[in-house]
C-alpha positions, 0 to 999 in steps of 0.5 A: 705882722704875726697874723700874716706870718701865721696865714702864710705858714698855714697856706704853705702847709696846705699847699705842701700837703696837696702837692705831696698828695698829688705827686706821691699818691695820685700820680703813682695811682694813675700810673698803676691804673694805666699800666694795669689797663695796658696789661689787660689788653695783652693776649693773656693778661699781665705777665708779672712773674718770670716765665719758666718752662717748668710747672709748680714747685713741690714745696714742703712747708711748715704747717701753721700749727708748727707741724710739718705738712706737705701741700703739693701741686702737680708739675704742670707745663706753663702756657699762655693760652687760657682757652686751651688750658681750660679745655684740656681738663675735666671740669664742672661749669659754674653759672650764677647770676654773678659768676661764670667759670668752672671747677677743675676736677683735678684737685677740685680747685676753683681756678676759672672764674669771671665776674659777669657784671663787671667789665674792664672798662665803662663799655659794657661790650668790653671783656668781663673781669677775670678773677681766677685763672688756672695754675698753668697760666703766668697769672695763675690764681686759684683757691683750693681746699683739701685734707691732710693726714699727719705725716703723710701729706694730702689725702685729697689735694691738688693732684686728686682726681675727683669724680662727678656726675655727667653734665653737672653744673654748679648753680645756686639751686643745683649743688654738685657732689664730687667723690674721691677715694684714697688710703681707705678713705672715701670723701664725698664733697658737696660744693654749693654757691649762693646768688653772689660770691660765696662757695660752701664746701662740705666734706663727708669723710668715710673711713672704710679701713680697719684703723682710725684716721686723723685728718686735718682740713686745709685751704689755700689761696695761691697767686702767681702774678703780682698785680699793680697795686695802688700807692702806699697809704691810699689802699691796702692790697695784698695778703690779709686775714682776721684771726680770732681775737687778734683781729685784722692782719695785713701784709703787703706783697713787698713785705711778704717778699722780704719776710718769706713767711708770716705765721699767726697764732691758732684761732677760732673764727676768722678768715684769710685771703688776698685782696685787690682794690675791688676784688678779693678771695677769702677762705673761711675755715670751720668756725667751731674748729681752731686753725693755724694759718700763715702767709707765704712767699715761695720763691722757688722755680715759679715764685708765688704768694700763698695764704693757707690754713690747717685746722685741728685734726678730725678723728674718724673711726673705722666705719664712721663718717665725719664732716667738715665745712669751709667757705670760699669767697671769690668776687667783688667787694660789694659793701652790702654783700660783704656786710651781709656775710658777716651778719648772716654767716657769722664771719668775724669782722668780714666787713674789714675786707673793704679798706675803710681806712683809719677814719672809718667812722667818717668814711663808712657813714659817708658811703652809706649816706651816698648809697641811701640817696643813690637808691632814691635818685638813681645816680651817684653824682646826684647823690654827691650833690644832695649829700653836700647840701645835707652837710652844708645844712648840718654845719650851717651854725658853725659856718654861719658864725664863721661868715658873720665874724668875717663880715664883721672883720670887713666892717672894721677894715678901715680901723685896721688900716688906720692902725697899720699906718699909725703904728707902722714902725711899731709892730708889737703895738700894732698887734696889741691894738688890733687884738683890742679891736677884735676883742671889742667887736667880738671878732675871731680872726681865725673864724675864716679858717673853719669852713676850710677845716670842716671841708678837709675831713669830708674831702678825704672821706669822700675821696676814700669812698670814691676810691675803695668802693666798687659801687663807685666804679664806672658809676656815671654822672651826666654827659661826658662823666661816665665814671665818677671814680676816674678823673674828668676825661676832657681837657682844656688843652685839646679843646675838650676833644676837638683836637685829636692829640694825646696829652700828658696827665699834667695837662688833662684839665677838664671841664669840672676842674676848671669849674672848680677853679672858677668857683674857688677864685670867686669865693676867695674874691668875696673877701677884701684883697689882702694888703700884704703882697705875699697874701695877694699872690697866694690868693691869686694863684691858689685857684690855678694850682688847685685846678691843676692838682685836682684835675687828676682826682676822681671826677666825683670829688671835683664835682663835690668841691665845685658844688660846695664852693658854689653853695659857700658863695651863696651862703657867704654872700647872703650873710655878708649882706645881712651884716652890712658888709660890702660884697667886694666881688667885682671890685676885687676881680677887677683889681686882680686883673688890673695892671699895676702902674710901674713905679719909678726908681 
């Protein structure tokens, strides 16, 4: 029968998509997260790059504008003792509501930064997240700004020794002013920071010489360790930026390793940096001054990734002072904060620092709906339940029409069965007569697919929100669910923790995945048992397959699916009863578990 064949094809494709998603997306992501957790538990974080006794390369690179410039770093011995490295240098402490760390007075670079309010695990006593680390460490990661003189290299850069007031501490209410002198120029650098994650660097350049000087502001973000990244197509992690009218440009770690350099056309307005799943670093050059930029992979003695910009020259006459201002974002990708910087500071398309994906027109509204309700109820899990109800109400007319059509199909089942028997040797005639009945009864055979089709984009939008937004990270529900962005930590196969054994991911089938499978089974059994044996097999085993597959998905997503199934069961039952269709739940369930009699040959 044509309907059966189409149904089988549709179900096979659906299962193939979900299985592919599980093995090519979810499983690699779980492995990456596991490796990342294991790496952070080592003495000094992940040691992802080859260790060599020497320090940083002194690399000459082509400036983004096409000119030759030299952005160098001093030769520093490699170390694995973070505390020792930090204690050896002259530093200014950073203390804000969100950040703690220090600025290295050698180079005035921000290379020691922790996020106060974010921990490695759901346990608040676990270590806070380390964002920046000094260059001497294997996982060195820092942001630096400076000034170049054409043909001479940095006038203030990585090796510059800055002077600072004794006991100075950078806080939102107390900016710090550093001073450096080189080649007849005196640079007074004022660094300020807001309550969140944005640093502002203002350089006042005083020309104390007798000849005019042309300086070019530059900035760079340097990362020595290659982090574990998520599976492809789920989330972008790597080097990115917005460059004027050209918009967003993203280059993965693997791509820049192959290309070595990706240069961008000169632009006015934008930003560039490196992003992780939840954290990011971004340089924001002075908006009014055009800048060139490039992404680099420098495969020297210590390979590292670098995003950098060089702005157009600033002419400083003898005895005159010129100023230039840039900003550095370093912190968590909180949606409201990121959007706030775009609006208040005029940072072009800064909201794209968060990877909303191609279907951002669904993903962003989904997040804002969840966030709005969360602020009312105080729990993201409850917010998911409320949003599910709102979505059911929104799509009620379509779902109602679909369920009515399904109910009418049940009332004509006796006629359909009689047709199959009468024209069992003439499939074409059987199909024609069935279509005639559907037309007379105003039944759409495909109507039953609409509830599932509606659920698919919502499912993926919610998955994206749970996966990419830091607001969902470590967000608790109730009971054992302490992180909606992580899978249900319980498992049927160790009796939900009663048996102290470690299970493979495949057997981590928790309470919520089981509830999801049960509700899916009940929902499918509301309909009459398909006469075709292949359909019967699919209807029987699909809830089991989905239970195992969704067990590895974020708990928040499984809670949504379970709750949606439960609401659909109620909705479908009420509509079927109103349309006079028999609810065959118990009969179908008994039939599913009833042993079939053996046939004699």
